[in-house]
Residue frames as a rotation matrix with the C-alpha (Angstrom) as fourth column:
MET 1
-0.941 0.279 0.189 18.80
-0.337 -0.759 -0.557 13.08
-0.012 -0.588 0.809 -3.12
SER 2
-0.653 0.756 0.048 15.38
0.718 0.639 -0.276 12.02
-0.239 -0.146 -0.960 -1.93
THR 3
-0.747 0.515 0.421 12.21
-0.057 -0.681 0.730 13.58
0.663 0.522 0.537 -3.25
LYS 4
-0.846 0.530 0.060 9.47
-0.108 -0.060 -0.992 14.66
-0.522 -0.846 0.109 -0.86
ILE 5
-0.723 0.672 0.158 5.96
0.519 0.377 0.767 13.53
0.456 0.637 -0.622 -1.72
LYS 6
-0.766 0.520 0.378 3.01
-0.598 -0.791 -0.125 15.86
0.234 -0.322 0.917 -1.24
GLY 7
-0.739 0.512 0.437 0.01
-0.110 0.549 -0.828 14.53
-0.664 -0.660 -0.350 0.64
ASP 8
0.179 0.896 -0.407 -2.38
-0.661 -0.197 -0.724 15.23
-0.729 0.399 0.557 -2.20
SER 9
-0.091 -0.244 -0.966 -0.61
-0.911 0.413 -0.018 12.62
0.403 0.878 -0.259 -4.34
ASN 10
-0.987 -0.154 0.036 -1.38
-0.152 0.857 -0.493 9.88
0.046 -0.492 -0.870 -1.76
ILE 11
-0.337 0.930 -0.147 -4.86
-0.908 -0.279 0.313 8.77
0.250 0.239 0.938 -2.83
LEU 12
-0.690 0.224 0.689 -7.16
-0.269 0.803 -0.531 6.11
-0.672 -0.552 -0.494 -1.32
TYR 13
-0.444 0.523 -0.728 -9.04
-0.799 0.137 0.586 3.89
0.406 0.841 0.356 -3.78
ILE 14
-0.242 0.386 0.890 -11.56
-0.490 0.744 -0.455 1.10
-0.838 -0.546 0.009 -3.27
TYR 15
-0.978 -0.137 -0.155 -12.21
-0.205 0.553 0.808 -1.83
-0.025 0.822 -0.569 -5.60
ASP 16
-0.267 0.964 0.000 -15.78
-0.832 -0.230 -0.505 -2.09
-0.487 -0.135 0.863 -6.89
GLY 17
0.374 0.380 0.846 -15.54
-0.015 0.914 -0.405 -5.50
-0.927 0.139 0.348 -8.54
SER 18
0.809 -0.091 0.581 -14.08
0.586 0.213 -0.782 -4.29
-0.053 0.973 0.226 -11.82
ASP 19
0.075 -0.800 0.596 -11.59
0.484 -0.493 -0.723 -1.51
0.872 0.342 0.350 -11.05
TYR 20
-0.320 -0.242 -0.916 -10.13
0.919 -0.313 -0.239 0.69
-0.229 -0.918 0.323 -8.32
ALA 21
0.182 0.409 0.894 -11.88
0.519 -0.812 0.266 4.06
0.835 0.416 -0.360 -7.98
PRO 22
-0.834 -0.543 0.099 -10.91
0.222 -0.495 -0.840 6.92
0.505 -0.678 0.534 -5.66
ILE 23
-0.004 0.777 -0.630 -13.13
0.984 -0.110 -0.142 7.90
-0.179 -0.620 -0.764 -2.77
MET 24
0.193 0.152 0.969 -14.37
0.700 -0.714 -0.028 11.29
0.688 0.684 -0.244 -3.93
CYS 25
0.342 -0.021 0.939 -13.11
-0.127 -0.992 0.024 14.61
0.931 -0.128 -0.342 -2.58
LEU 26
0.559 -0.241 -0.794 -11.04
0.800 0.408 0.440 13.34
0.217 -0.881 0.421 0.32
THR 27
0.781 -0.350 0.518 -9.33
-0.384 -0.922 -0.045 16.00
0.494 -0.164 -0.854 2.38
SER 28
-0.183 -0.883 0.432 -7.17
-0.981 0.137 -0.136 13.49
0.061 -0.448 -0.892 4.24
ASN 29
0.834 0.334 -0.440 -6.48
-0.261 0.940 0.219 9.79
0.487 -0.068 0.871 4.67
THR 30
0.028 -0.786 0.618 -4.29
-0.997 -0.067 -0.041 8.12
0.073 -0.615 -0.785 7.28
LEU 31
0.507 0.017 -0.862 -2.88
-0.116 0.992 -0.049 4.60
0.854 0.125 0.505 7.44
SER 32
0.088 -0.434 0.897 -2.04
-0.989 -0.147 0.026 3.42
0.120 -0.889 -0.442 10.98
GLU 33
0.285 -0.098 -0.953 -0.40
-0.132 0.981 -0.141 0.05
0.949 0.166 0.267 11.63
SER 34
0.157 -0.281 0.947 0.16
-0.982 -0.143 0.121 -1.61
0.102 -0.949 -0.298 14.98
ARG 35
-0.112 -0.276 -0.955 1.57
-0.106 0.959 -0.265 -4.81
0.988 0.071 -0.137 16.40
ASN 36
0.847 0.407 0.341 0.44
-0.401 0.068 0.914 -6.20
0.349 -0.911 0.221 19.75
ILE 37
-0.294 -0.956 0.010 3.23
-0.613 0.181 -0.769 -7.03
0.733 -0.233 -0.639 22.17
ILE 38
0.750 0.436 -0.497 3.05
0.041 0.719 0.693 -10.15
0.660 -0.541 0.522 24.32
GLU 39
-0.008 -0.747 0.665 4.88
-0.839 -0.356 -0.411 -9.77
0.544 -0.561 -0.624 27.62
SER 40
0.678 0.130 -0.724 6.20
0.156 0.937 0.314 -12.69
0.718 -0.325 0.615 29.62
GLN 41
-0.045 -0.692 0.721 7.84
-0.873 -0.323 -0.365 -12.78
0.485 -0.646 -0.589 33.04
THR 42
0.689 0.244 -0.682 8.92
-0.031 0.951 0.309 -16.12
0.724 -0.192 0.663 34.50
LYS 43
0.869 -0.392 0.302 10.93
-0.310 0.044 0.950 -17.46
-0.385 -0.919 -0.083 37.40
CYS 44
0.609 -0.674 0.418 13.47
0.786 0.586 -0.198 -18.71
-0.111 0.449 0.887 34.85
ASP 45
-0.387 -0.668 0.635 14.56
0.687 -0.669 -0.284 -15.10
0.615 0.326 0.718 34.31
PRO 46
0.246 0.550 -0.798 13.62
0.950 -0.299 0.087 -13.23
-0.191 -0.780 -0.597 37.51
GLY 47
0.042 -0.152 -0.988 13.21
0.286 -0.945 0.158 -9.49
-0.957 -0.290 0.003 37.11
GLU 48
-0.901 -0.371 -0.225 13.22
-0.116 -0.293 0.949 -9.65
-0.418 0.881 0.221 33.32
ILE 49
0.266 0.964 -0.013 10.27
-0.168 0.033 -0.985 -9.03
-0.949 0.264 0.171 31.06
LYS 50
-0.778 -0.438 0.450 10.52
0.310 0.354 0.882 -10.77
-0.546 0.826 -0.140 27.70
LYS 51
0.025 0.779 -0.626 8.56
-0.508 -0.530 -0.679 -9.35
-0.861 0.335 0.382 24.80
LEU 52
-0.625 -0.108 0.773 7.26
0.499 0.706 0.502 -11.23
-0.600 0.700 -0.387 21.81
SER 53
-0.888 0.313 -0.337 5.63
-0.460 -0.622 0.634 -10.05
-0.011 0.718 0.696 18.63
GLY 54
-0.451 0.820 0.353 1.85
0.195 0.477 -0.857 -10.52
-0.871 -0.317 -0.375 18.65
SER 55
0.112 0.620 0.777 -0.92
0.920 0.232 -0.317 -9.95
-0.377 0.750 -0.544 16.14
TYR 56
-0.905 -0.424 -0.037 -0.81
0.339 -0.770 0.541 -7.25
-0.258 0.477 0.840 13.48
THR 57
0.182 0.976 0.121 -3.60
0.901 -0.116 -0.417 -4.83
-0.393 0.185 -0.901 12.66
TYR 58
-0.910 -0.415 0.022 -4.16
0.393 -0.843 0.368 -1.61
-0.134 0.343 0.930 10.74
THR 59
0.223 0.956 -0.190 -6.79
0.710 -0.293 -0.640 1.05
-0.668 0.008 -0.744 10.18
ILE 60
-0.747 -0.300 0.594 -7.33
0.623 -0.628 0.466 3.63
0.233 0.718 0.656 7.46
ASP 61
0.000 0.712 -0.702 -9.10
0.644 -0.536 -0.545 6.79
-0.765 -0.452 -0.459 8.57
PHE 62
-0.711 -0.203 0.673 -10.36
0.679 -0.448 0.581 9.24
0.184 0.871 0.457 5.96
GLU 63
-0.099 0.659 -0.745 -12.24
0.405 -0.658 -0.635 12.54
-0.909 -0.364 -0.202 5.73
GLY 64
-0.809 -0.179 0.560 -13.77
0.588 -0.229 0.776 14.33
-0.010 0.957 0.290 2.79
GLU 65
-0.660 0.630 -0.409 -16.38
-0.525 -0.776 -0.348 16.67
-0.537 -0.015 0.843 1.40
MET 66
-0.226 0.676 0.702 -19.68
0.445 0.712 -0.543 15.18
-0.867 0.190 -0.462 0.29
VAL 67
-0.567 0.113 -0.816 -20.42
-0.714 -0.561 0.419 15.53
-0.410 0.820 0.399 -3.42
GLU 68
0.594 0.804 0.027 -22.76
-0.635 0.489 -0.598 13.81
-0.494 0.338 0.801 -5.82
TYR 69
0.330 -0.408 0.851 -21.66
0.376 0.884 0.278 10.62
-0.866 0.229 0.445 -7.59
ASP 70
0.672 -0.173 -0.721 -19.31
-0.609 -0.683 -0.404 11.45
-0.422 0.710 -0.564 -10.46
ASN 71
0.379 -0.577 -0.723 -17.45
-0.835 0.124 -0.537 9.53
0.399 0.807 -0.435 -13.19
GLY 72
0.492 -0.148 -0.858 -17.17
0.079 0.989 -0.125 6.20
0.867 -0.006 0.498 -11.38
ASN 73
-0.657 -0.680 0.325 -15.53
-0.257 -0.203 -0.945 7.70
0.709 -0.704 -0.041 -8.30
LYS 74
-0.235 0.550 -0.801 -16.92
0.733 0.642 0.226 6.51
0.638 -0.534 -0.554 -4.98
SER 75
-0.261 0.272 0.926 -19.06
-0.356 -0.919 0.169 8.98
0.897 -0.286 0.337 -3.08
TRP 76
-0.765 0.092 0.638 -20.38
-0.635 0.066 -0.770 8.93
-0.113 -0.994 0.008 0.50
GLU 77
0.278 0.961 -0.012 -23.57
-0.937 0.268 -0.226 7.36
-0.214 0.074 0.974 -0.86
TYR 78
0.349 -0.239 -0.906 -21.61
-0.438 0.813 -0.383 4.43
0.828 0.531 0.179 -2.32
LEU 79
-0.737 -0.676 0.016 -19.75
-0.293 0.298 -0.909 3.93
0.610 -0.674 -0.417 0.97
HIS 80
-0.501 0.637 0.586 -23.03
-0.806 -0.096 -0.585 4.02
-0.316 -0.765 0.561 2.88
GLN 81
0.483 0.847 -0.221 -25.08
-0.863 0.418 -0.282 1.74
-0.147 0.327 0.934 0.61
GLN 82
0.597 -0.243 -0.765 -22.49
-0.399 0.736 -0.546 -0.73
0.696 0.631 0.343 -0.67
LEU 83
-0.350 -0.859 -0.372 -20.14
0.002 0.397 -0.918 -1.06
0.937 -0.322 -0.137 2.31
MET 84
-0.817 -0.002 0.577 -21.63
-0.554 -0.279 -0.784 0.15
0.162 -0.960 0.227 5.59
ILE 85
0.142 0.971 0.192 -25.12
-0.985 0.157 -0.066 -1.29
-0.094 -0.180 0.979 5.21
THR 86
0.712 0.169 -0.681 -23.93
-0.417 0.883 -0.216 -4.64
0.565 0.438 0.699 3.83
GLY 87
0.651 -0.554 0.520 -20.78
-0.497 0.206 0.843 -5.05
-0.574 -0.807 -0.141 5.95
THR 88
0.962 -0.236 0.136 -18.98
0.257 0.618 -0.743 -6.24
0.091 0.750 0.656 2.83
GLU 89
0.187 -0.969 -0.163 -15.19
0.450 -0.063 0.891 -6.54
-0.873 -0.240 0.424 2.82
VAL 90
0.996 0.073 -0.060 -13.57
-0.013 -0.523 -0.852 -4.27
-0.094 0.849 -0.519 0.28
ASP 91
0.183 -0.967 0.179 -10.17
0.973 0.204 0.104 -4.30
-0.137 0.156 0.978 -1.37
TRP 92
0.928 0.064 -0.367 -8.38
0.078 -0.997 0.025 -0.97
-0.364 -0.052 -0.930 -1.21
LYS 93
0.213 -0.891 0.402 -5.32
0.933 0.064 -0.355 0.67
0.291 0.450 0.844 -2.71
ILE 94
0.725 -0.135 -0.675 -3.29
0.144 -0.929 0.341 3.65
-0.673 -0.345 -0.654 -1.63
ASP 95
0.609 -0.485 0.627 -1.48
0.704 -0.034 -0.710 5.17
0.366 0.874 0.321 -4.59
THR 96
0.533 -0.511 -0.675 1.69
0.401 -0.550 0.733 6.91
-0.746 -0.661 -0.088 -3.48
ALA 97
0.453 -0.323 0.831 2.53
0.871 -0.040 -0.490 8.33
0.191 0.946 0.263 -6.91
ASP 98
-0.117 -0.552 -0.825 5.11
0.435 -0.776 0.458 11.06
-0.893 -0.305 0.331 -7.13
PRO 99
0.802 0.556 0.218 3.83
0.421 -0.267 -0.867 13.37
-0.423 0.787 -0.448 -9.89
ASN 100
0.542 -0.659 -0.521 7.30
-0.629 -0.730 0.270 14.87
-0.558 0.182 -0.810 -10.33
ASN 101
-0.484 -0.823 -0.298 8.94
-0.833 0.328 0.446 11.70
-0.269 0.464 -0.844 -11.64
ASN 102
0.219 0.739 -0.637 6.03
-0.875 0.437 0.206 9.30
0.431 0.512 0.743 -12.35
GLU 103
-0.722 -0.423 -0.548 7.31
-0.116 0.854 -0.507 6.75
0.682 -0.302 -0.665 -9.84
SER 104
0.166 0.785 0.597 4.88
-0.878 -0.158 0.452 5.11
0.449 -0.599 0.663 -7.50
ARG 105
-0.930 -0.221 -0.293 4.62
-0.050 0.867 -0.495 2.45
0.363 -0.446 -0.818 -4.86
ASP 106
-0.041 0.988 0.148 1.09
-0.688 -0.136 0.713 1.26
0.725 -0.073 0.685 -4.34
PHE 107
-0.937 -0.128 0.324 -0.12
-0.337 0.569 -0.750 -0.52
-0.089 -0.812 -0.576 -1.21
TYR 108
-0.255 0.851 -0.459 -3.05
-0.492 0.294 0.819 -2.96
0.832 0.435 0.344 -1.23
GLY 109
-0.986 -0.022 0.163 -5.23
-0.151 0.516 -0.843 -4.64
-0.065 -0.856 -0.512 1.35
THR 110
-0.305 0.931 -0.199 -8.68
0.356 0.305 0.883 -5.81
0.883 0.198 -0.425 2.37
ALA 111
-1.000 -0.020 0.020 -10.80
-0.009 -0.448 -0.894 -4.07
0.027 -0.894 0.448 4.99
ILE 112
-0.151 0.983 -0.108 -14.27
0.938 0.177 0.297 -3.60
0.310 -0.056 -0.949 6.43
LEU 113
-0.445 0.108 0.889 -15.83
-0.066 -0.994 0.088 -0.17
0.893 -0.019 0.450 6.76
SER 114
-0.446 0.204 -0.872 -16.34
0.828 0.463 -0.315 0.04
0.339 -0.863 -0.375 10.53
GLU 115
-0.144 0.402 -0.905 -17.34
0.571 -0.713 -0.407 3.71
-0.808 -0.575 -0.127 10.87
LEU 116
-0.583 0.032 0.812 -18.98
0.703 -0.481 0.524 6.24
0.407 0.876 0.258 8.59
SER 117
-0.090 0.556 -0.827 -20.24
0.739 -0.520 -0.429 9.64
-0.668 -0.649 -0.364 9.69
LEU 118
-0.150 0.195 0.969 -21.78
0.800 -0.552 0.235 12.64
0.581 0.811 -0.073 7.98
ASP 119
-0.368 -0.030 -0.929 -21.51
0.723 -0.638 -0.266 16.19
-0.584 -0.770 0.257 9.30
ALA 120
-0.208 0.412 0.887 -23.95
0.769 -0.492 0.409 18.77
0.605 0.767 -0.215 7.94
SER 121
-0.524 -0.069 -0.849 -23.50
0.708 -0.590 -0.389 22.03
-0.473 -0.805 0.358 9.85
ALA 122
0.634 0.771 0.050 -25.65
0.713 -0.559 -0.422 25.11
-0.298 0.303 -0.905 9.33
GLY 123
0.571 -0.355 -0.740 -24.39
-0.196 -0.935 0.297 28.26
-0.797 -0.024 -0.603 7.66
ASP 124
0.636 -0.411 -0.653 -21.49
-0.766 -0.236 -0.598 28.54
0.092 0.880 -0.465 5.25
GLU 125
-0.269 -0.695 0.667 -20.20
-0.681 0.627 0.378 25.01
-0.681 -0.353 -0.642 5.86
LEU 126
-0.202 0.132 -0.970 -19.91
-0.830 0.503 0.241 22.21
0.520 0.854 0.008 3.35
VAL 127
0.834 0.456 0.311 -21.24
-0.547 0.758 0.356 18.76
-0.074 -0.467 0.881 4.16
THR 128
-0.215 -0.958 -0.191 -18.34
-0.913 0.267 -0.307 16.54
0.345 0.109 -0.932 5.20
PHE 129
0.889 0.425 -0.172 -17.90
-0.345 0.866 0.361 12.87
0.303 -0.262 0.916 6.02
SER 130
-0.196 -0.949 0.246 -15.39
-0.974 0.161 -0.158 10.63
0.110 -0.271 -0.956 7.70
GLY 131
0.838 0.478 -0.263 -14.84
-0.462 0.878 0.126 6.92
0.291 0.016 0.957 7.96
THR 132
-0.080 -0.845 0.528 -12.62
-0.896 0.293 0.333 4.12
-0.436 -0.446 -0.781 9.17
LEU 133
0.565 0.100 -0.819 -11.57
-0.529 0.806 -0.266 1.00
0.634 0.583 0.508 7.33
GLU 134
0.398 -0.408 0.822 -10.48
-0.724 0.410 0.554 -1.84
-0.563 -0.816 -0.133 9.66
GLY 135
-0.190 -0.615 -0.765 -7.84
-0.954 0.301 -0.005 -3.99
0.233 0.729 -0.644 7.99
SER 136
0.761 0.341 0.552 -8.28
-0.424 0.905 0.024 -7.70
-0.492 -0.252 0.834 7.46
GLY 137
0.759 -0.571 0.313 -4.99
0.651 0.678 -0.341 -9.50
-0.017 0.462 0.886 6.79
LEU 138
-0.052 -0.914 -0.401 -1.73
0.661 -0.333 0.673 -7.92
-0.749 -0.230 0.621 5.74
ILE 139
0.680 0.102 -0.726 -0.83
-0.373 -0.804 -0.463 -4.94
-0.631 0.586 -0.509 3.57
SER 140
0.262 -0.542 0.799 0.83
0.704 0.673 0.226 -5.90
-0.660 0.503 0.558 0.29
ILE 141
-0.256 -0.351 -0.900 2.64
-0.426 -0.795 0.432 -4.19
-0.868 0.494 0.054 -2.58
THR 142
-0.992 -0.021 0.123 1.07
0.090 0.556 0.826 -6.67
-0.085 0.831 -0.550 -5.02
ASP 143
-0.419 0.890 -0.179 -2.32
-0.906 -0.423 0.017 -5.98
-0.060 0.169 0.984 -6.59
PRO 144
-0.574 0.225 0.788 -4.57
-0.131 0.924 -0.360 -8.99
-0.809 -0.309 -0.500 -5.87
HIS 145
0.504 0.861 0.069 -6.56
0.009 0.075 -0.997 -8.22
-0.864 0.503 0.030 -9.04
ASP 146
0.120 -0.535 -0.836 -3.69
-0.953 -0.298 0.054 -8.40
-0.278 0.791 -0.545 -11.53
């Protein structure tokens, strides 16, 4: 029987040069992969469209609540200063741990932070942020830092 995994056990981490640390107080993160399709139609096969596999890409979108820096976790300020301003590539990890049976399958990759926004509404609203990591290369199940 398969075990369902709750979304709150799927955590996005970024590598800071010495260890992976979670992006603080995320409310959601999404991994989207896509493959371009190359279409070809020739006189050799009239009326037929052949499709070939093209380039691969992925994005990771995330949202969270802004909090102050805490215990080595990565806050909005870290994302802004260390990744967005510098344009530095970052290694990331998504931990898909199942807290019910301590099994996990982690995914790893390298990306560039292409979008980062901050939303500070008036009234009884918390400050939130969102961002997008644009993948560079392939996703792996092997930690490049082991």
